[in-house]
KEKE-3310 file (N, C-alpha, C; in steps of 0.2 Angstrom, whole numbers, plus 5000, padded with zeros to 4 digits):
npx = (4886:4874:4866:4854:4850:4848:4837:4827:4826:4821:4809:4802:4800:4794:4786:4793:4803:4819:4835:4851:4864:4880:4895:4912:4917:4915:4913:4910:4897:4890:4891:4889:4879:4869:4857:4850:4850:4841:4830:4826:4824:4813:4803:4800:4808:4819:4835:4852:4869:4884:4900:4918:4926:4926:4927:4915:4905:4896:4889:4881:4873:4866:4858:4848:4851:4856:4873:4886:4903:4916:4931:4938:4949:4955:4961:4968:4969:4972:4971:4965:4953:4947:4945:4936:4925:4921:4918:4907:4898:4895:4890:4878:4871:4868:4861:4851:4845:4832:4834:4850:4860:4873:4887:4900:4915:4921:4911:4901:4906:4913:4904:4892:4893:4895:4882:4874:4879:4875:4861:4853:4837:4835:4846:4853:4862:4874:4882:4893:4900:4915:4928:4946:4950:4945:4951:4960:4973:4985:4995:5004:5000:4988:4980:4979:4972:4960:4955:4953:4943:4933:4929:4925:4914:4906:4902:4896:4886:4877:4869:4862:4847:4844:4853:4859:4864:4874:4876:4873:4884:4892:4883:4881:4894:4895:4886:4892:4903:4898:4894:4883:4865:4854:4841:4843:4848:4847:4847:4849:4852:4865:4866:4859:4856:4856:4845:4843:4853:4864:4865:4864:4875:4869:4868:4881:4885:4889:4896:4904:4913:4919:4925:4934:4943:4947:4954:4963:4961:4962:4950:4939:4946:4945:4939:4944:4940:4945:4939:4941:4947:4965:4972:4981:4973:4962:4966:4975:4988:4987:4978:4986:4996:4989:4984:4996:4999:4988:4988:5000:4996:4985:4981:4972:4966:4963:4967:4960:4963:4954:4953:4957:4972:4977:4985:4986:4982:4983:4987:4992:4994:5008:5010:5021:5022:5010:5012:5024:5018:5010:5007:5006:4995:4989:4981:4981:4969:4967:4957:4940:4926:4916:4910:4899:4900:4913:4910:4901:4909:4917:4920:4921:4920:4930:4933:4944:4944:4952:4948:4935:4922:4907:4893:4900:4899:4904:4902:4888:4885:4891:4882:4870:4874:4875:4885:4897:4905:4919:4924:4929:4925:4921:4914:4901:4905:4901:4887:4883:4886:4881:4888:4894:4882:4881:4894:4910:4919:4935:4949:4956:4971:4976:4984:4985:4973:4964:4968:4965:4951:4947:4952:4943:4931:4933:4936:4924:4911:4897:4895:4899:4888:4877:4880:4880:4867:4860:4866:4860:4847:4848:4852:4840:4836:4843:4839:4839:4827:4819:4827:4828:4815:4813:4823:4818:4806:4811:4820:4816:4803:4797:4795:4782:4776:4777:4773:4777:4790:4790:4785:4795:4805:4799:4798:4812:4815:4807:4814:4826:4823:4816:4802:4786)
npy = (5146:5158:5168:5174:5166:5154:5157:5160:5147:5140:5147:5143:5130:5124:5113:5103:5088:5088:5083:5078:5072:5064:5060:5054:5057:5067:5061:5048:5050:5055:5046:5032:5034:5042:5039:5038:5051:5056:5049:5053:5066:5065:5060:5070:5076:5089:5090:5090:5089:5084:5084:5082:5095:5095:5090:5084:5090:5099:5090:5083:5094:5095:5085:5089:5093:5103:5108:5107:5110:5101:5098:5082:5071:5057:5046:5040:5053:5062:5076:5082:5075:5079:5092:5091:5086:5097:5106:5100:5099:5113:5115:5107:5113:5125:5121:5113:5099:5087:5074:5066:5057:5046:5040:5028:5026:5037:5047:5039:5038:5049:5059:5055:5057:5071:5075:5070:5079:5091:5090:5084:5077:5064:5050:5041:5028:5021:5007:5003:4992:4985:4987:4992:4993:4982:4971:4955:4957:4957:4966:4976:4990:4990:4982:4991:5002:4996:4992:5005:5010:5001:5004:5018:5015:5008:5017:5028:5021:5019:5031:5031:5028:5019:5007:5004:4990:4983:4970:4954:4948:4958:4964:4954:4952:4965:4963:4952:4958:4966:4980:4985:4986:4973:4976:4988:4986:4984:4974:4979:4974:4982:4998:4998:4997:5005:4999:5003:5013:5005:4992:4978:4977:4982:4970:4970:4983:4999:5008:5000:4996:5008:5011:5001:5004:5017:5012:5004:4990:4976:4970:4957:4952:4946:4953:4956:4963:4972:4983:4996:5005:5007:4998:4986:4976:4974:4965:4967:4964:4950:4949:4955:4945:4934:4938:4937:4924:4918:4925:4919:4907:4911:4922:4931:4941:4954:4961:4972:4985:4997:5011:5023:5029:5027:5036:5040:5029:5016:5005:5006:5004:5007:5019:5017:5003:4999:5005:4999:4986:4986:4979:4971:4964:4969:4983:4998:5009:5020:5032:5032:5039:5034:5021:5013:5010:5004:4993:4987:4983:4973:4956:4948:4950:4954:4954:4952:4954:4954:4960:4967:4970:4980:4978:4976:4990:4989:4976:4975:4983:4975:4964:4970:4974:4962:4952:4938:4934:4934:4931:4933:4923:4932:4943:4952:4952:4939:4940:4943:4933:4917:4902:4894:4897:4911:4914:4912:4908:4911:4908:4921:4930:4920:4918:4908:4900:4910:4912:4900:4900:4911:4906:4895:4902:4910:4901:4896:4900:4899:4896:4909:4917:4911:4913:4927:4930:4926:4934:4946:4944:4941:4954:4961:4959:4969:4981:4998:5005:4996:4994:5007:5010:5001:5007:5019:5015:5008:5017:5030:5034:5046:5054:5052:5061:5076:5086:5084:5087:5101:5105:5102:5111:5123:5122:5122:5135:5142:5139:5145:5159:5161:5161:5154)
npz = (5023:5021:5034:5030:5019:5025:5034:5024:5018:5029:5032:5020:5021:5032:5034:5029:5029:5034:5029:5032:5024:5026:5020:5016:5004:4990:4977:4980:4987:4976:4966:4971:4980:4975:4971:4983:4987:4977:4979:4992:4989:4980:4988:4995:5004:5011:5006:5012:5008:5015:5012:5009:5000:4982:4964:4961:4968:4962:4954:4964:4968:4957:4958:4966:4979:4993:4995:5007:5010:5018:5027:5028:5034:5025:5031:5047:5057:5071:5075:5064:5064:5075:5073:5062:5070:5078:5068:5062:5072:5073:5060:5060:5069:5063:5051:5056:5055:5053:5052:5053:5042:5041:5032:5029:5038:5046:5046:5052:5065:5071:5064:5069:5083:5083:5078:5088:5099:5094:5095:5086:5081:5076:5071:5058:5051:5039:5035:5023:5020:5028:5025:5023:5036:5043:5038:5036:5041:5054:5059:5071:5070:5063:5071:5082:5076:5072:5085:5090:5081:5083:5096:5095:5086:5095:5105:5097:5090:5100:5100:5088:5079:5069:5059:5043:5036:5022:5019:5026:5034:5039:5048:5057:5062:5069:5079:5085:5090:5099:5096:5092:5096:5094:5089:5082:5069:5051:5037:5021:5005:4997:4989:4978:4960:4944:4932:4920:4916:4917:4906:4896:4881:4865:4851:4840:4842:4837:4846:4854:4845:4842:4855:4856:4846:4852:4863:4858:4856:4848:4835:4839:4849:4866:4881:4898:4913:4927:4939:4950:4965:4965:4974:4984:4990:4982:4974:4964:4960:4959:4948:4938:4937:4934:4921:4914:4914:4907:4895:4889:4883:4875:4862:4859:4869:4880:4895:4906:4918:4927:4936:4949:4956:4973:4983:4996:5003:5015:5008:4995:4977:4968:4955:4947:4946:4940:4927:4923:4922:4911:4895:4878:4881:4892:4900:4909:4913:4921:4930:4925:4918:4910:4913:4910:4897:4896:4903:4895:4885:4890:4892:4903:4920:4934:4951:4964:4978:4994:5006:5017:5008:5004:4996:4982:4971:4957:4954:4955:4944:4934:4935:4930:4918:4912:4913:4915:4930:4940:4956:4974:4988:4999:5012:5005:4992:4989:4988:4975:4966:4961:4962:4947:4941:4937:4938:4945:4961:4967:4977:4988:4983:4975:4961:4951:4953:4949:4936:4930:4931:4923:4911:4909:4907:4896:4886:4883:4874:4874:4888:4893:4888:4894:4908:4908:4905:4916:4925:4922:4925:4939:4943:4945:4958:4964:4960:4960:4962:4969:4980:4986:4989:5000:5009:5012:5018:5030:5036:5035:5042:5045:5034:5030:5037:5037:5045:5058:5057:5055:5066:5075:5071:5074:5088:5091:5087:5096:5109:5107:5105:5117:5116:5119)
capx = (4879:4872:4860:4848:4848:4845:4831:4823:4825:4817:4802:4799:4800:4793:4783:4797:4808:4826:4839:4858:4868:4887:4900:4919:4919:4910:4912:4906:4890:4886:4891:4887:4873:4865:4850:4847:4848:4835:4824:4824:4821:4807:4799:4798:4813:4824:4842:4858:4874:4890:4906:4924:4926:4929:4924:4908:4900:4891:4885:4877:4868:4861:4853:4843:4853:4860:4879:4891:4910:4919:4937:4938:4955:4953:4963:4968:4973:4968:4969:4960:4947:4944:4942:4930:4920:4919:4915:4901:4893:4892:4886:4872:4867:4865:4856:4845:4841:4827:4838:4857:4861:4880:4889:4907:4918:4922:4904:4897:4908:4913:4898:4886:4894:4893:4875:4871:4881:4871:4854:4849:4832:4836:4852:4853:4869:4874:4889:4893:4906:4919:4934:4952:4952:4943:4953:4963:4980:4986:5000:5003:4996:4981:4976:4977:4967:4954:4952:4950:4937:4927:4927:4921:4907:4902:4900:4892:4880:4872:4866:4858:4841:4844:4859:4858:4870:4872:4877:4872:4890:4894:4878:4882:4900:4894:4882:4897:4908:4894:4895:4876:4860:4851:4835:4844:4851:4843:4851:4846:4858:4868:4862:4855:4860:4851:4845:4842:4859:4868:4861:4868:4876:4865:4872:4884:4885:4895:4900:4909:4919:4923:4929:4939:4948:4950:4958:4968:4960:4960:4943:4939:4949:4940:4941:4943:4940:4945:4938:4941:4953:4971:4975:4983:4968:4957:4968:4978:4994:4985:4975:4992:5000:4985:4985:5002:4998:4983:4990:5005:4993:4979:4983:4966:4963:4965:4966:4960:4963:4951:4952:4961:4977:4976:4992:4985:4979:4988:4988:4992:4998:5012:5009:5026:5020:5005:5015:5028:5015:5007:5010:5001:4989:4986:4981:4978:4966:4966:4950:4935:4919:4912:4910:4894:4903:4918:4907:4898:4914:4920:4917:4921:4922:4934:4935:4946:4946:4954:4945:4928:4918:4900:4891:4904:4896:4906:4899:4881:4885:4892:4876:4865:4876:4874:4892:4899:4909:4924:4926:4931:4919:4921:4908:4899:4906:4897:4880:4881:4887:4879:4894:4892:4876:4883:4901:4914:4923:4941:4952:4960:4978:4978:4984:4984:4966:4961:4970:4961:4944:4947:4952:4937:4925:4935:4936:4917:4906:4890:4895:4899:4882:4872:4882:4878:4860:4858:4868:4855:4841:4850:4852:4833:4836:4847:4836:4839:4820:4817:4831:4826:4808:4815:4827:4813:4802:4815:4824:4813:4795:4794:4793:4775:4773:4781:4770:4781:4797:4789:4784:4801:4809:4796:4800:4819:4815:4805:4819:4832:4821:4813:4795:4783)
capy = (5147:5164:5167:5175:5160:5149:5159:5159:5140:5138:5149:5140:5122:5122:5107:5098:5084:5090:5077:5079:5066:5065:5055:5056:5058:5069:5056:5043:5051:5056:5040:5027:5035:5047:5036:5040:5058:5058:5046:5057:5072:5064:5058:5077:5079:5094:5086:5093:5084:5086:5080:5086:5098:5091:5091:5081:5093:5102:5085:5082:5099:5094:5080:5092:5094:5108:5105:5110:5107:5100:5094:5076:5067:5050:5040:5042:5060:5064:5083:5084:5072:5083:5098:5089:5085:5103:5110:5097:5102:5120:5115:5104:5118:5130:5118:5110:5094:5082:5067:5065:5050:5046:5034:5027:5025:5043:5050:5035:5038:5057:5062:5053:5060:5078:5075:5070:5085:5096:5089:5081:5072:5057:5049:5034:5027:5016:5003:5001:4987:4986:4990:4990:4993:4976:4965:4950:4959:4958:4970:4980:4996:4988:4980:4997:5006:4992:4993:5012:5011:4997:5008:5023:5013:5006:5023:5031:5018:5020:5037:5030:5025:5013:5006:5000:4986:4981:4963:4951:4946:4964:4965:4948:4954:4970:4960:4948:4963:4970:4987:4988:4983:4969:4979:4994:4985:4981:4972:4980:4973:4986:5004:4997:4999:5007:4994:5007:5016:4999:4987:4974:4981:4979:4966:4974:4990:5003:5011:4995:4996:5014:5011:4996:5008:5022:5009:5000:4983:4973:4967:4950:4950:4946:4958:4954:4969:4973:4990:4998:5008:5004:4996:4979:4971:4973:4959:4970:4960:4943:4950:4956:4939:4929:4940:4935:4916:4917:4927:4915:4902:4914:4928:4936:4943:4960:4962:4980:4988:5003:5014:5028:5028:5029:5037:5041:5023:5011:4999:5009:5001:5012:5020:5013:4996:4999:5007:4993:4980:4986:4976:4971:4961:4972:4990:5002:5015:5025:5034:5032:5042:5030:5014:5009:5008:4999:4986:4984:4981:4968:4949:4945:4955:4951:4957:4947:4957:4951:4963:4967:4974:4980:4974:4981:4993:4987:4969:4976:4985:4970:4960:4974:4974:4955:4949:4933:4937:4930:4935:4929:4922:4936:4946:4957:4949:4933:4942:4944:4927:4910:4899:4889:4900:4917:4915:4907:4910:4909:4911:4927:4929:4914:4919:4902:4898:4915:4911:4894:4902:4915:4902:4892:4907:4913:4896:4893:4906:4897:4898:4916:4920:4909:4917:4934:4931:4925:4940:4951:4942:4942:4961:4963:4959:4974:4987:5004:5007:4992:4996:5014:5009:4998:5011:5024:5012:5006:5022:5037:5034:5053:5057:5052:5066:5082:5091:5083:5090:5108:5106:5101:5117:5128:5121:5124:5142:5145:5139:5150:5165:5162:5161:5147)
capz = (5022:5024:5038:5027:5015:5030:5036:5019:5018:5035:5031:5015:5021:5039:5034:5026:5033:5032:5030:5031:5022:5028:5018:5016:4997:4985:4972:4983:4988:4970:4962:4975:4984:4971:4971:4989:4986:4973:4982:4997:4986:4977:4993:4998:5009:5009:5007:5013:5007:5018:5010:5007:4993:4976:4958:4961:4973:4958:4952:4970:4968:4951:4960:4970:4986:4995:4997:5011:5010:5025:5026:5031:5033:5023:5035:5054:5059:5077:5075:5058:5065:5081:5069:5059:5075:5080:5062:5060:5077:5071:5054:5061:5073:5058:5046:5060:5051:5057:5052:5050:5039:5040:5028:5030:5045:5050:5047:5056:5072:5072:5062:5074:5089:5082:5077:5095:5103:5091:5097:5081:5084:5074:5067:5055:5048:5034:5034:5016:5020:5033:5022:5025:5043:5046:5034:5040:5043:5061:5061:5077:5069:5061:5077:5086:5073:5073:5092:5091:5077:5087:5102:5093:5084:5101:5108:5092:5088:5105:5098:5082:5079:5064:5055:5037:5033:5015:5019:5033:5037:5043:5053:5062:5065:5073:5084:5089:5093:5103:5094:5091:5099:5088:5085:5078:5063:5046:5031:5014:5002:4992:4988:4972:4953:4939:4927:4913:4915:4916:4903:4891:4875:4859:4846:4834:4844:4835:4851:4856:4840:4843:4861:4855:4843:4856:4868:4855:4857:4841:4834:4840:4856:4872:4886:4905:4916:4934:4940:4957:4967:4964:4981:4983:4993:4977:4970:4958:4958:4956:4941:4933:4936:4930:4914:4911:4913:4902:4888:4886:4878:4871:4859:4858:4875:4883:4902:4908:4924:4927:4942:4951:4961:4980:4986:5003:5006:5018:5004:4988:4972:4965:4948:4943:4946:4934:4921:4921:4920:4904:4889:4873:4883:4898:4900:4915:4910:4926:4932:4920:4919:4906:4915:4907:4890:4898:4905:4889:4880:4893:4891:4909:4925:4939:4957:4969:4985:5000:5011:5018:5004:5006:4990:4977:4965:4951:4953:4953:4937:4930:4934:4926:4911:4909:4912:4919:4936:4944:4962:4980:4992:5004:5013:5000:4985:4989:4987:4968:4962:4962:4959:4942:4938:4934:4938:4949:4966:4968:4984:4987:4983:4971:4954:4947:4952:4945:4928:4928:4931:4917:4905:4908:4904:4889:4881:4881:4872:4877:4895:4894:4887:4899:4914:4907:4905:4923:4929:4921:4929:4946:4945:4947:4965:4967:4957:4964:4964:4975:4986:4989:4992:5006:5013:5014:5023:5036:5039:5035:5043:5046:5027:5029:5042:5037:5050:5064:5056:5055:5074:5078:5070:5078:5095:5092:5087:5103:5114:5105:5106:5123:5116:5121)
cpx = (4877:4866:4854:4845:4845:4838:4825:4821:4820:4810:4798:4798:4799:4790:4787:4802:4815:4831:4846:4862:4876:4891:4907:4921:4913:4908:4908:4899:4886:4886:4888:4880:4868:4858:4846:4845:4842:4829:4821:4820:4814:4801:4797:4802:4817:4831:4848:4864:4880:4896:4912:4923:4929:4925:4917:4903:4894:4886:4879:4871:4863:4856:4847:4845:4857:4867:4883:4898:4913:4925:4936:4945:4952:4955:4964:4972:4969:4966:4964:4953:4943:4941:4936:4924:4917:4915:4908:4896:4890:4888:4879:4867:4864:4860:4850:4841:4837:4831:4845:4858:4869:4882:4897:4909:4918:4915:4900:4900:4908:4907:4892:4887:4893:4886:4872:4873:4877:4863:4850:4844:4833:4842:4851:4860:4869:4882:4889:4899:4911:4926:4940:4954:4950:4946:4957:4970:4980:4993:4999:4998:4989:4977:4974:4972:4960:4951:4949:4943:4931:4925:4923:4914:4903:4898:4894:4886:4875:4867:4861:4852:4841:4850:4858:4865:4869:4874:4876:4878:4892:4889:4880:4889:4899:4890:4887:4901:4904:4894:4888:4871:4856:4845:4836:4846:4846:4847:4847:4852:4860:4864:4859:4859:4854:4851:4844:4849:4864:4864:4866:4869:4871:4870:4875:4885:4891:4899:4905:4915:4923:4927:4935:4945:4951:4955:4964:4968:4958:4953:4944:4942:4944:4943:4939:4945:4940:4944:4938:4947:4959:4974:4976:4977:4962:4960:4972:4984:4992:4982:4981:4995:4996:4984:4991:5002:4993:4985:4996:5002:4987:4981:4978:4963:4967:4963:4966:4959:4960:4950:4958:4967:4975:4982:4992:4983:4985:4991:4988:4996:5001:5010:5015:5025:5015:5008:5020:5025:5011:5011:5005:4994:4986:4987:4978:4976:4965:4959:4946:4929:4914:4911:4905:4897:4909:4915:4904:4903:4917:4916:4917:4923:4925:4935:4937:4949:4947:4951:4938:4925:4911:4896:4894:4899:4897:4903:4892:4881:4886:4886:4871:4867:4876:4881:4893:4904:4913:4926:4928:4925:4920:4915:4907:4899:4902:4889:4878:4882:4884:4884:4891:4885:4878:4890:4904:4917:4930:4944:4956:4967:4981:4978:4982:4976:4962:4962:4966:4954:4943:4947:4946:4931:4927:4935:4929:4912:4899:4889:4895:4892:4877:4874:4879:4871:4857:4860:4863:4849:4842:4850:4846:4833:4839:4844:4836:4832:4818:4820:4829:4819:4809:4818:4822:4808:4805:4818:4821:4805:4793:4793:4786:4772:4778:4779:4775:4788:4796:4788:4790:4805:4805:4798:4808:4819:4813:4810:4824:4829:4817:4805:4793:4777)
cpy = (5153:5164:5169:5170:5155:5150:5158:5152:5138:5140:5145:5133:5120:5115:5101:5095:5086:5085:5079:5073:5068:5059:5058:5057:5061:5065:5051:5044:5052:5049:5034:5028:5041:5045:5038:5047:5060:5054:5050:5063:5071:5062:5065:5080:5085:5091:5091:5088:5088:5082:5085:5089:5094:5092:5088:5084:5096:5096:5083:5087:5098:5089:5083:5093:5100:5105:5110:5106:5107:5096:5088:5072:5060:5045:5044:5048:5063:5072:5085:5081:5076:5090:5097:5088:5092:5107:5107:5099:5109:5120:5112:5109:5124:5127:5115:5105:5090:5076:5069:5058:5050:5039:5034:5028:5032:5047:5046:5035:5046:5060:5061:5057:5068:5079:5075:5076:5091:5096:5087:5076:5065:5056:5042:5034:5021:5013:5000:4996:4989:4988:4987:4989:4986:4970:4960:4951:4959:4961:4974:4986:4995:4986:4986:5001:5002:4993:5000:5013:5007:5001:5014:5021:5011:5012:5027:5028:5017:5026:5036:5027:5018:5013:5001:4997:4983:4974:4960:4949:4952:4965:4960:4950:4960:4968:4956:4952:4967:4978:4990:4983:4979:4973:4985:4992:4982:4980:4974:4979:4978:4993:5004:4999:5001:5002:4997:5010:5010:4994:4984:4978:4978:4975:4971:4982:4994:5007:5007:4996:5003:5014:5006:5000:5013:5018:5005:4993:4980:4970:4960:4948:4950:4950:4956:4961:4968:4981:4991:5003:5004:5003:4988:4974:4971:4967:4961:4966:4953:4944:4951:4949:4934:4931:4937:4927:4915:4919:4923:4910:4905:4921:4933:4938:4949:4960:4970:4981:4995:5006:5019:5026:5030:5030:5038:5035:5020:5006:5001:5004:5007:5013:5017:5006:4995:5000:5001:4987:4980:4983:4975:4967:4964:4980:4993:5008:5021:5026:5035:5035:5038:5023:5010:5006:5003:4993:4983:4980:4974:4961:4945:4950:4951:4956:4952:4950:4952:4954:4964:4972:4975:4975:4978:4983:4990:4980:4970:4978:4980:4965:4964:4974:4967:4952:4943:4937:4932:4934:4931:4929:4925:4940:4952:4954:4943:4934:4942:4938:4921:4906:4893:4892:4906:4919:4910:4911:4907:4912:4917:4926:4923:4916:4913:4900:4904:4914:4905:4896:4906:4911:4898:4896:4909:4907:4893:4899:4905:4898:4905:4919:4918:4912:4924:4935:4930:4930:4945:4950:4943:4950:4964:4963:4965:4981:4992:5006:5003:4993:5002:5014:5006:5003:5016:5021:5011:5012:5029:5037:5041:5056:5056:5057:5072:5087:5090:5087:5098:5109:5106:5108:5123:5128:5123:5132:5145:5145:5144:5157:5167:5162:5154:5147)
cpz = (5025:5028:5035:5022:5019:5032:5031:5018:5023:5034:5025:5015:5028:5039:5031:5030:5030:5034:5028:5030:5023:5025:5017:5009:4993:4980:4974:4984:4981:4966:4965:4978:4981:4971:4977:4990:4983:4976:4988:4994:4983:4982:4997:5003:5006:5011:5007:5012:5010:5016:5009:5001:4988:4970:4957:4965:4968:4955:4958:4970:4963:4953:4964:4977:4987:4997:5002:5011:5017:5024:5031:5029:5031:5028:5042:5054:5064:5077:5070:5060:5071:5077:5065:5064:5076:5074:5061:5066:5075:5065:5055:5065:5068:5053:5050:5057:5056:5058:5049:5048:5037:5036:5028:5037:5049:5051:5052:5064:5074:5070:5067:5080:5088:5081:5084:5099:5100:5092:5091:5083:5082:5070:5065:5052:5043:5034:5028:5015:5026:5031:5025:5032:5046:5042:5039:5043:5051:5063:5067:5076:5067:5067:5082:5083:5073:5080:5093:5087:5080:5093:5100:5090:5090:5104:5103:5091:5094:5104:5092:5083:5075:5060:5049:5035:5026:5014:5026:5037:5042:5049:5059:5066:5070:5080:5089:5093:5098:5102:5093:5094:5093:5085:5081:5071:5058:5040:5025:5009:4996:4993:4981:4965:4948:4933:4920:4911:4913:4913:4898:4884:4869:4854:4841:4836:4841:4840:4854:4851:4841:4849:4860:4851:4847:4861:4865:4856:4850:4841:4835:4846:4861:4877:4893:4909:4924:4935:4947:4958:4966:4971:4980:4985:4988:4973:4963:4955:4955:4949:4936:4932:4932:4923:4911:4910:4907:4895:4885:4881:4874:4869:4859:4864:4878:4891:4904:4915:4924:4934:4944:4956:4968:4984:4993:5007:5010:5014:4997:4983:4968:4958:4944:4942:4940:4928:4918:4919:4914:4899:4884:4875:4890:4898:4907:4912:4915:4928:4926:4922:4915:4907:4912:4900:4891:4899:4899:4885:4883:4892:4898:4914:4931:4945:4962:4975:4990:5006:5011:5014:5007:5002:4985:4971:4958:4949:4952:4946:4932:4929:4929:4919:4908:4908:4917:4924:4939:4950:4968:4984:4999:5006:5008:4993:4984:4987:4980:4964:4965:4958:4954:4939:4934:4935:4943:4955:4965:4975:4983:4987:4979:4964:4949:4947:4948:4937:4926:4926:4924:4911:4903:4905:4897:4884:4879:4880:4875:4884:4897:4893:4892:4906:4914:4908:4912:4927:4928:4925:4937:4948:4947:4954:4968:4963:4962:4966:4970:4981:4990:4992:4999:5011:5016:5020:5030:5039:5039:5036:5043:5039:5026:5034:5042:5042:5057:5063:5057:5063:5077:5077:5074:5086:5096:5092:5093:5108:5113:5107:5113:5122:5117:5117)
residu = (UNK:UNK:UNK:UNK:UNK:UNK:UNK:UNK:UNK:UNK:UNK:UNK:UNK:UNK:UNK:UNK:UNK:UNK:UNK:UNK:UNK:UNK:UNK:UNK:UNK:UNK:UNK:UNK:UNK:UNK:UNK:UNK:UNK:UNK:UNK:UNK:UNK:UNK:UNK:UNK:UNK:UNK:UNK:UNK:UNK:UNK:UNK:UNK:UNK:UNK:UNK:UNK:UNK:UNK:UNK:UNK:UNK:UNK:UNK:UNK:UNK:UNK:UNK:UNK:UNK:UNK:UNK:UNK:UNK:UNK:UNK:UNK:UNK:UNK:UNK:UNK:UNK:UNK:UNK:UNK:UNK:UNK:UNK:UNK:UNK:UNK:UNK:UNK:UNK:UNK:UNK:UNK:UNK:UNK:UNK:UNK:UNK:UNK:UNK:UNK:UNK:UNK:UNK:UNK:UNK:UNK:UNK:UNK:UNK:UNK:UNK:UNK:UNK:UNK:UNK:UNK:UNK:UNK:UNK:UNK:UNK:UNK:UNK:UNK:UNK:UNK:UNK:UNK:UNK:UNK:UNK:UNK:UNK:UNK:UNK:UNK:UNK:UNK:UNK:UNK:UNK:UNK:UNK:UNK:UNK:UNK:UNK:UNK:UNK:UNK:UNK:UNK:UNK:UNK:UNK:UNK:UNK:UNK:UNK:UNK:UNK:UNK:UNK:UNK:UNK:UNK:UNK:UNK:UNK:UNK:UNK:UNK:UNK:UNK:UNK:UNK:UNK:UNK:UNK:UNK:UNK:UNK:UNK:UNK:UNK:UNK:UNK:UNK:UNK:UNK:UNK:UNK:UNK:UNK:UNK:UNK:UNK:UNK:UNK:UNK:UNK:UNK:UNK:UNK:UNK:UNK:UNK:UNK:UNK:UNK:UNK:UNK:UNK:UNK:UNK:UNK:UNK:UNK:UNK:UNK:UNK:UNK:UNK:UNK:UNK:UNK:UNK:UNK:UNK:UNK:UNK:UNK:UNK:UNK:UNK:UNK:UNK:UNK:UNK:UNK:UNK:UNK:UNK:UNK:UNK:UNK:UNK:UNK:UNK:UNK:UNK:UNK:UNK:UNK:UNK:UNK:UNK:UNK:UNK:UNK:UNK:UNK:UNK:UNK:UNK:UNK:UNK:UNK:UNK:UNK:UNK:UNK:UNK:UNK:UNK:UNK:UNK:UNK:UNK:UNK:UNK:UNK:UNK:UNK:UNK:UNK:UNK:UNK:UNK:UNK:UNK:UNK:UNK:UNK:UNK:UNK:UNK:UNK:UNK:UNK:UNK:UNK:UNK:UNK:UNK:UNK:UNK:UNK:UNK:UNK:UNK:UNK:UNK:UNK:UNK:UNK:UNK:UNK:UNK:UNK:UNK:UNK:UNK:UNK:UNK:UNK:UNK:UNK:UNK:UNK:UNK:UNK:UNK:UNK:UNK:UNK:UNK:UNK:UNK:UNK:UNK:UNK:UNK:UNK:UNK:UNK:UNK:UNK:UNK:UNK:UNK:UNK:UNK:UNK:UNK:UNK:UNK:UNK:UNK:UNK:UNK:UNK:UNK:UNK:UNK:UNK:UNK:UNK:UNK:UNK:UNK:UNK:UNK:UNK:UNK:UNK:UNK:UNK:UNK:UNK:UNK:UNK:UNK:UNK:UNK:UNK:UNK:UNK:UNK:UNK:UNK:UNK:UNK:UNK:UNK:UNK:UNK:UNK:UNK:UNK:UNK:UNK:UNK:UNK:UNK:UNK:UNK:UNK:UNK:UNK:UNK:UNK:UNK:UNK:UNK:UNK:UNK:UNK:UNK:UNK)
# end
């Protein structure tokens, strides 16, 4: 960022609240939290987005944010994490935000500490699920990493003013672990879903027929979808094995996996496994940018996570698209399903229970329609408009007082120049 550019921005926005959003993925900020960027922008804030470099940085800028690229190691890397801390402190001192809003573990720990060191007046954080670090594994390494992360959270969350949890289970766990003071947390379920972008397919949609042809799915076949990152804890193996069980007795069904490889993850599904698992009844599509179309094609959406989700975006999109859902009764996932009303719960790691639930839904068209209708109704609870209204009210009271932001910048300038 050039000094001249920064000065011009300061001169033109002295009365504007400046917000810096920090997340560990350019795609994640654009896809999962783009509604936050636009809500802040529409409320009159000047938004800065800080993510690692990537192909979605331009998409973030198109939402109306200034973007700064910053390297962030996805997993544990002490030297890279220290470098991230130092660079963030420098960047915050250049941008001089009124609010820093961090999302995901490293921004919520290292990013919060950097904002505190840089003297940022207000820091808020978002815990979009506890993820792989807090799953049920008890290997030596996982226990050490979990202890370190808890220690960092405990220190960092002393510095924050407000923490947004997307499900009540995560908030309660943070209270039980004494990582946060009770009055700092607020539960706002999910980051919301666009009910217009994700909507039920129109009957006889020609786009559905075109997509079937593209994917090689015969007309009349039912489609079961699991979408997400290709990591074992998303239930990939159980989905593949359940597909084999169901397709022995049912000819007209296609199981689809949609999502990218995660080679740097502690829990990656190898590409060889996915390629070898493909057969006339199962396809892996890799990463897709047309998920609304994929969801409209699906007759049933499955997510059988065994780890700590927030509120999975794919399940919110399935609700909005009017789909029956099979998932696990784990934190986050349980928020979207009312068992027997719009879907079913199955135990994690149980391919036979999954296969049975899938067969029940596929065998009963009237059940699929009823479940889908109730999913669409339930999606209204998670409308991104409602969610963002609550977020602004709970986390951004200063957006009603841009004057306070301007005064803060004037005070900073006075201190740096020696003027009073």
